[in-house]
C-alpha positions, 0 to 999 in steps of 0.5 A: 102286129103294129109298126111301133115298138116302144123302147126306153131311152135314157137320153130321150126319156122312157116315154119317147117312142122309137120305131123298128130298130131304134129309128126316130118316127116319121110323119105322115105327109100331104100337101098343105091346105088340102082337104083329106077326103077329096080327090087328090093326086100329088107327087113327093120327092126327097134327095139324099147323098151317099158316100158309099152304097150299103148292102141293105137300106130298108124302108117301110112305105104306106099311103092313103089311098095308094102310091107308086114309089120310084128310086132314081127314076125306077119304079120299086114298089106300089101299094099298100096292100088293101085292108081297113084303117085299123089294119093299114098295111105297109111295104118293107123294101130294100132300096140298096140295089137301086142306090148309088154313090152321090145324090139319090132321089126318092119320088112317089105318086100318091092319090086319093080317089075321094068320093069316087073311090071304089067301094073296096077302098077304106080311107082315113085321109090323104097321106104318105109315109116312108119310115127308115128301118134304122136311125141312119135310114130314118135320117135320110128318108123319113117323111117330114119337112125335108120332103117336097110335094106337088099337087098334080092338077093334070088329073081329074076323075071320070066318075062312073056310076051304076046308072052309066053302066046299066048295072051295079058298078063299084070299081074305081073311076076313070082318069082324065090326064091333061098332058099340058099340066103334067110335071113330066119327068117328076120321078127322075133324078134330074128333075128340078123341084125348086118350086115344089112346096113343103108338106103338111104333117097329117099324122104321127106314127108316135100317136098310133101306138099306146105308150105305157101309161097312156089312156088307150086312144087309137087314132089314124092308121094302125099299121101292120106289115104286108102279108102277101107278095108284090103283085105281078106286073108284066108287059102284055102286048095287045093281040091285034087291031079288029077295026079302024076308021079314018086311019089305016094301020097294020098294028105295028104300034102295038108291037113297038115296031112302027108308028101310027100317025093320026093326021091333023084335024082327024077323028079316028077310031081303032078297036083293039083285041087282047084276045082274052080277058085280062087286067092291065095298066094301059101304056100309050106313048105319043109325040106331037098332037097338041090339043088332041084327045085320046079316049080309051074305052074298055070292055069284056065284050062288045054288044049288038043293037039290042045290048046283047053280047053274043059270041065274044069274038064277034065285032061286026055290027057291035059297039063298045061301052064301059069304063073309059079314060081320057089322055090329052097330049100337049105336043111333047115328044115321047110322052108316056100316058098310063092310068093310076090303077089297072083296067079290066078288059078284052077289048079297048077302043081308042077314039082319037081327035086331033087339032092342028097337029098330027098325033104320032102313036109310038107304042101301045101296050098293057102291063098285066097285073094280078096276084102272082099265082104260079100254075103248079097243077095240071090236068090232062085227059082224053076229052080235048075240050077239058084243056080249053075249059081249064085255060078259060077257068084259070085265066078267070081265077088269075084275074079275079085275084089282086091284093084280095080276091075279087068277085069281078075285076071289071064291075066290082073288085069286091071280096065276097065270102061266097065267091072267095070260098070257091076261089080259095080252093082253086088257089090251093089246088092249082097254085098251092099258095095259101097266103091270099086264102089266109088273108081273106079269112082274116078279113072276114073275121075282122069284118064281124059286126057286134051281133056276131055275123061277118059282113058279106064282103070285106074290105068294103067301105059300105057295109053289107050283111048276107047272113048265109055268107057267114055260114059259108065263112065257117066252111071256108075256115074248115077248108083251110083246116083240112088243107093246111096244118096250121092249128093256131090260125084255125083256133084264132078263128073259133071265137068268131065262128062261135059268134056266128053260130050263136046268132043263128041259134038265137033265130031258131024258133019253136018249129026247130027251124030258123025263123025270121031273119034280118038283112039280105038272106041271099043264097043263089042267083036264080030267076025264080028267087027274088033277090036270090033269097029262097022261099021263106028265107026272110020270113022264116022256115027256109029249108035251104038256109036251115040246112046250110046252118046244119052244114056249118054246124057240122064243120064247126064241130070238127074244128072245136073237136080238133082243139080239144073243146069237146063240149062245144063240138057236142053242142054243135052236133046236137044243134045240127041234129035237132035242126036236121030232124025238124027240116026232115019232119016238116019239109020232106015230101015222101011222094016226090022223094025231095025236100020242099024249099020250106014246109008250106012252099010248093017250090023244090030246088036243086039248092035245097036238096043238095044241101040236104045231101051235104048236111046228111038230112038225107040218110046215106042209103038214100043220097044216091037216089035223091041226087039222081032226082036232082039231076033228072027233075027239070022242074026244080029251081036250077042252081047257078054257076056259083051254086053248082059247086055245091051240086057237084060236091053233093054229086060226089058225096052221093057216089055219083062222081063218075057223072061229074064231067057230064055236068060240065056242059054249060062250060062247053057252051061258054067256050062256044060263045068265045068266052075266055073266062067263066062268066057270072051267069048264063046269058045275058050276063053282066060280068064275063069274069066271075071266078066263082064259075071257075070251080070245075078246075078244082073239081077236075083235080079233087073229084075226077082225079080224086085228090083230097085230104084224108085227114086234117092239115092234109097230113094224109091224102085220099085219092079216089078217081071218078073218071066218068067217060075218060079212059085215061087222065093224069095230073098234078096237085100241089101239096105243102110237102111237094107235088102229088103226081097221078096218072090213071088208065082204065083196064077193061070195064072195071080195072084201073092202072094207077101210077102215083107219086107222093112227096116225101113225108106223105102217105094215104089211100087209093080207092077205086070201085070199093077196093082200097090200097094204102099209099106211101111216099115216093112212086108206086104203080097199082092195079085195082079191079083187074085180073092182076091180083094175087091168090089172096085177092090183093091188088097187084102192086109195083113200087119204085123210088 
């Protein structure tokens, strides 16, 4: 949806564009004589007078790269929601609650990271836009010549490279902020902006839509409304001081209950511990200390002399290295420093150097930020460590989601298809919130290249192609199809899915398997596979990728069938059967009862064989035996934390769901290492927060409690618990109609007492060890596999409303 709506006006002429409710169009503004692609921080202000406060005063706001907007000194909005230039987002805000009679001031800080911008950040050029919703608002606030701007020379980027970090880094730069240059109080109504300049016009919303009869040129930001809620911002106090040198502190300044004074001509260091990984804007309030310097370094963990992290709670003999900012106090009273963008960390170290004046620290805290997921789901059982794992994984899932999903909030902040499929299922099952999932699917659909494939990650200003991730995208759309009754949204994705599958069809060679393929054919990080590419993944005849293609084809067939395109569904099933048969004929090792990674490979892997189960290349009657070999054979290439999601899905499909909890030993190890979010890989790991490894929270709900869609759109529910070692388990799963509540207690060796409540309008089925029982809306108590069955052999059932 574009911002611009063209309306005919006799006074203005039929071609004169108007926006929203007939309002004159605003201009994009920026400081004059400034290159649009360089690092820039600027402030913008406009004052206006009201005789009375309206009940509604709507404005639409955007910027490139980002902004924070204040009304009469109070922050009211930040953004824009991250996307690309062709789908640039704006926020719609009702200013009325923050307005008063008399003079009002709008003020904003806008920045462009320039060449140092994160890889996820697209950009057209530096700019800021406020558009009034109607003629009255537009006349008072539209960006244009009536605004004033000031370039803020206090800011400089601290460029952080992968070489600096010792591993791939793609997130924002650090900030250097010079208090002597900063225009303190710029956002308040009383600030005097007389010396500020008039802005330059750098874009015209009237040129960002095609009037009737024009030639179709499209330039600049193509605006679309925000589709997700505002990010959460909540004050978060650091937990404690872990170490200090050249100064003594009881940590009162962390609680805003007492000052910490750093004497003149002192070099001090203070290590702070949040107690868990988090994302937050650091906020430091100081007085005095002219000429001093405060360096803030952020890390997920400390490292020893060998660069190893070890137990994340340990600080003795360990140092901090990583992303950092520098604040330079100029001596003023109660100066509050914060960064342009949030930081990800568990530990922060303050390294402070003073000159001839002591520096007083009044307060230091964080403002936690993340996508505003609410934890609706719950899980409880009789293994206490599962609750600890749940907290660890949910923390990682939360801080792995901002305006997009992110692989790692510390290192990259990029939304990858492979990670996002897992993160989307966690979101649906724990928060019941589908908005970020929908956006991610739309992003990947928009990312497709002319050949048909999606990019591996999006938004991303640097194109990267991982063809197998396009197949995972097909599965992600299918996940949404199963969990949300939204046929129009799914149908809109089908042209893109067809392009993906046609690309793969063109790469099937005379063997019936996928032949040589370009780009990066990554499937899973494992030390035995170069760059995560399975044997013959690039050269052709990879069993792994061929089976992943079958997996996607079968799901695409269901999507086509659901919208009545039976021919396409039949075609996909036929393709799937042909590739499946080719892989089975060429790569099945009957002696080992396993698939080779390619016909001429001596390698065998968990990845290939669980995909064979999920794609039904293993007949149903053999799946259990193959899965048992996958679990028992230690010579197989093991799946990573990420790909263990597929291992555990295959485990359930093969009828071994009762072994699910047994497979979670690596997560117990994470807890023993003091991790507070699931990491990217086993030790040594780059990232301590990688939500692709948080999938056991989904598994506890979908496999252990067994709550899954029975039909597309989650119109009916299947509840098939696999309790394994648990004697009892209970939980809640959000559903579009309300919450599903379940409680299970084992009775004897084979019996189960199930206490289930379904929301109004939802029915389904309970399955336990071969017995099945229909479920209805409301509360019901059912016993299966016990002696409490009537003479006809039906299970005992007590129901209540």
